[in-house]
N, C-alpha and C positions, 0 to 999 in steps of 0.2 A: 504493499499499500504506500503510495507516494502522496506526500502532503506538502504544499507550499503555503507558507504564511506570509502575507503581504500587507504592509501598512498603506493606508490611503496617501496619495501624493498631494492631493488638493488641500490647501491650508484650511479652507472653510469646512470641508468634509471631515477633517481631522477633529473638529470640535464635537462631532456626533458619531463617527464610526471609529471603532477601535482597530479593526483589521478585517481582512478577507482571507479565506483560505480555500485552496482548491485541492480536493481529495480525489485521487484516481486509484481505483481498486480493480484488479484483474482476476479473471476467472481462474487462472492458474494458482491463485493464492488460497483457493477454497473459501472457507469462512473466516472472517476476521472479527473478533468480538472484544469489546472493552467497555469499562464503566467510565462515564463522564459524570461530573458533579455540579451541584448548584452554583449558579453564577449571577452576578448583578446585571449582566448584559441581556439584551434582547437579541436572540439568534434566529436568523432566516437561512434556511437551507433549501437549495433548489437542485433538482435532477430531472432527467427525462428518461423515458423507456425503462422505468423501474416500478416495482411494486413496493410501497412503503406501508409496513404494518406497524401501527402505533398503539400502545397502551400507556397507562400511567407508570409502568415499570420498565418498558423496553421500546426501542425503535429498530426495526429490521428493514433494511433496504436491499432489494433483490433485483437482479437483472431481470427485465421482462421483454418479451417479443412485441408487446403492445406499444404503439406510438402514443405516448402520453407525457404528461408534465406534472411534476410534484413540487409544491412549495409549501414549506411548513415554518410556523413561527413558534419558538420555544422561549418562554420567559417566566412561566409560573412554577416550574418544578423546583422542589425544595428537598428532594432526596435523590440518591444516585439513580441514573438511567443506564440500563444495558443497551449498548449500541452494537448492531451486527451488520456487516456488508457481505454479500455473496454475489459472485459473478462480476461481469464488467460493469462498473459503476463510476460515473463521474458526478461529483457533487460540488457545488459552490456554496460557501457558507459566508455570511456577513455578520460580524459582531458589532451591534450597536451599543454605545455607551448608555449608562442609565439616563433615561429621558430622551436619548438620542433619536430613536426611531420616531418619536412623537413629532420631531420637527419636520417630518415628511408626510405624515398621515393626515387625512381629512377628518378622522374621527378619533376619539380617545383610544388609547391602547387597548383597554379592557373590551371595547367593542369587538376587536379581532380575536382576542383571547377567548371570549365567551360565545363567539359565533358558533352556530351549528355546522358551518362549513368546515370540512376537514382540511381544505387546501387554502393557503393564504394568498389571496388575490386582491391586493389593495387598490389597484388602478386598472382601468379599462385596457391599457396598452401593455400591462405588466407581463401577462403570459406570453405574448408574442415577442416582446423584447427579450425577456429572459430565456425563452427557448432559443432565440437566435444567438445569445451570448454562450449558451451551453454548447453550441456547434462550433465555436471558435477554438482553434488549436493552441494558439500562442497565449501563454499565461499573461504576458504584458498587454496584449490586446483585450483579453477578457477583463482585466482590471480597468483598463482605460474605458471600456464601454460601460462597465458597472458604474464607475465614477461619473461618467457623463449622465447616465440615467438618473442616479440619485441626486446629483447636483441640480438637474432640471426639476426635480420633485421638491427640492428644498424650499420651505416657506420662508419668506424674507422677514427679517426682524423678529424672529420667533422668541417668545419669552415663556419661561415655565414657572408656574405657581410654586413648584416644589424644588426649584433649582438650588436655593439656599439651604433648604432642609436636607436634600440628598447630599450636598457638599459637606454639611456639618457632620452627618453620620459617617460618611466615608473618611473624613479626616479624624473624627473622634467617636468611635462606635460605643465608647463608655457613657456618652451623654444619654440621659434619660429621654425617652420619647415625649414625656410631658414638657421638658425643658425645650426640646426642639420645637414642639408645637407653639409654646408660648413665645419663643423667640421670633416665630413667623406669624404671630398674631392670629393663630388658629386654635380652636378647641382640639382636645385630643381626638374627639370623634371625627371632626372634619379632616384632621391630618390623616387618620386611617382611611377615611373615605377617598381622599385625593390620591393616596398611595395606591389603593386598590384600583382606582380608575386610570392612573397614569404610569404606574410601575408594575401593576399586576402582582404585588406582594404587599403584605402589611409592613409597616415600618420595623416592627420587631423581627420578621423574617428577613427583611433586607439587612438590618444591622447584624444579624447572625451570620449571614453569608459574607458580609464585608469582613468580619473578623476572621472567618475561615480563610477567605481569599488572601488576607494579609499574611497568613502563615506561609503561603506559597512564595511570597516575595522574600521572606526571612529565613527559609528553611535551611540554607547552606550555613554550615559551621556554627550552628546554635543548638544548644541542648533543648529538650522539650520544655524545661522550666523557663529558660531564656525566651524561647519562642512564644510561650503563653503570654508573657508580659509584653514583648515587642508587638504582639498582634492584639493587644488590648483586652485580653481575657483577664478575669479577676484572679484566677490561679489556674494550676495545671488541671485540676479536677473539672473546672468549668470548660476548658478546652476539650478534655476527653469526652465529656457529655455531649458537647455540640458536634464533635467529630463523628461520634457514633450515630447521631441523627442525620447528619448531612452526607456521610460517606459510607456508613456501614462498617467502618474500620476504626480501631483505635489509632491515635497519631503515629505511634511507632511503626505499626504494620502498614499504615497508609503511605508514609514517606518511603518505606523499604520497597514498596511495589510500584511507586509512582513513575510514570513516564511523562516528560514534559516537552512540548514543542517550544513553548516560551512560558512566561509566568501566567499567561491568560488561558492557555490551552493545556490541561493536565488530564491524563487518562491512566487507568489501570487496566492492562490487557489481561485477558483470561485465556 
């Protein structure tokens, strides 16, 4: 399985998009299976001529003889997901920063998360353009066309009600949710409602994932005790408890088995 991780080159898009990655899986590899873990990003994956089987526990993408298009949005999961590829599969994934995808959409993020539609199709021209991008061979040209598309969908002078609140939690996840609400002149209830609408997670869920993701930045050359404090856990027991919920592993076993493409993309292969 070949994976290319590419950062957006456009300065304006860098505010909203963390990275793109292009995954190519061959039939000769058989089945490739790994666990992926909760993220603060909104993740869009596209593929064609595939069968995508999704549950709350796993996503399986299988080569298909049918001429079709699959596009999925993942932003709500708060426990590990088993990912599996089988056959010849080409998948292009875009990682949007917290609130980043909202800068392009015409409706709140939770509209797309709660939709009965299994395929994410946010615009009338989306399927046609994304299908054409999937047919491009050159990685550089794929990213160029993706950036052109998203740049043209970007809403000008976009402002987010939760921008300050999200930044506060990312920078200091030990802040109480009540204090974050108060600082933004919101009631606790309204803050939760806005998070559910624009982030598709509660503030508490978001904060828990922020702490977990911080450990991936500091994992090198730090003991678990040091790591717990660097990542804003109250103590090592707190970190172990959250790790078990978010990854299904204790921290020691998690880091022992972890494979990292970069600090944002971390998997455990099975």
